[in-house]
C-alpha angles and dihedrals in degrees: 000000000000112000119208120186130191107203094193093067098018095237127146124202122196116205133181132172106212126218091261090056098256114142113218120195118191121192109188115210105185116212095010113129099203119083123199133188129180127181117194138182123207091242123109143155092285093064102086098125122047147131115248113230108266094022131095102200121089115246117211120187132187120274112268101034095123091055092042090052091051090056094048097049094081095060111091135199091243089065095253128121110228092213089060091047092052092046090052088058090058097251126129108235132181146147137211142186127219134176092275109021147024121217139192120198150161138187131200147147096221138030093029096150095043087053091045090061092057094038096054092040098056096043089055098042115057119187118196128168133172089250099049092044092053091047091052092054089066093048095048090042088060090049090052092051090048091055090047086064094047109099095198090056095044095050088052096047092045089055090054090047089054092051105042134056103183111353109116090223086085092063125091109261090229094055119221133291087256097049096047090051087074095055117108136170093267091058090048093050092047092051092043093051091046101045106022093066113126090240088063094046141079130199120201125191126187128181143066098329137139100234097220092049098048090045090057090049089053093048092051091058098047118103120223110267128156120233119264122227123243117311108223108216115201124208127175116242112266121217115237095231126080125252096233136340102231136031126177135186134179120228139149101287131140093215130018117269123211140188119192112199132191117196112220136184113260110263120248115255091249095051105034095102094046093046091047091054092045090050091053092050093048095046091052091047091050102046109348125128095278097039123117091233095055091047090051093050092045095049091047089056094243097115129024102182135044110262123246109254124198144160113207122189144162139167094296108018143046134176143161122232131196116183138174145110119287136170089224113023091176090062091050089050095049094044090049090053089050092050092049090052090048092051092047093049097044102028126237118303108256097216093047090046093054092045092051092046090056091049092051090048089053090052090053092051092049090060089067091063094074127060091213096051095045095049095046090045093053092048094047092047092046090057089056093048093255133127108220092225087066090077091058092047100041098049091075090057094057112098130178092262091060091046092050089052091050089049091052095045099046113025097074121159093215089059097050123109134187121210117188133183108197 
């Protein structure tokens, strides 16, 4: 195993790439009672068009297959549902799908190895039939309709719709009732065999483990499977400009909801960590809890809670999002544009920049205090080609000159959108 140590936070990470291509990351947390394991595949809702290793023809599948597959993985040939089996052992199990990966997980204090048997068995043994696939369409269809009535989800999706023409990031991860109607067992098996190969997967374990021992336990439960070749993922070119600046929808809400989005160019592989950190610093300086703009909006009675701030990015997309309730979202939008222009004209304040950088660093360090946060963080970063320690190392290299350049390159008025649910 390769051992990586970060002396700043006194954490050691043990990593090994097995013969079948599976990457295993072990994060020992001595004396911690909770144990956490998460197994992810680099396959998310964006991966609807691809070339299977060994083939030459392009395969295109309906929107929502990755999420549908995640749902179906728990059902086993013996008639049992693995989620029920894990729950009966007293462990908390779950799964989720994102734009770029799907993950299965559980956490517990007892019965870890009994749960590991079931966990590693069901992820490696899919069971799809015509009957159970049709049944699942009804269940997921209800989930889709439920999210259609969820204002916080709609204001977010509408912002993506306003930003993107073709990129699949704008689509609901679950697909639509119409797209999932075209899913059958053959599509599920093809996607499983393509993307659930160990060489396309990563398993992260956090807790009080001896790395060599837990690695052997993992190896014992792996089935023999040869490595796949490279999966060629195909995405349509995305125009730089936005689709439209403003999008509004009426729903049952007590106070208007807004999401402000800024469409950015995808970061280069070498700079994605640095740009991500700079984005977090700038967003907090613009409209974070201690910012002059947030205080102004709060005191005027327009906003009563700090907005959610995020920078989302992948191989072929990147955007900034600012979301919250406001009595007058248009005013928030206009004042934010004014503040961005002020920052770009005058440059970022040095003292505020350094203070915010320290705060962001503190947030990064806090993530290492929890076995759940640290494991999910390492898996998510791995799927983006990042080692999580990079954030702790790179933050020192970011100076105000770099941040001002990021501000100039990415915070462009012509790429801003406002989504409102009234």
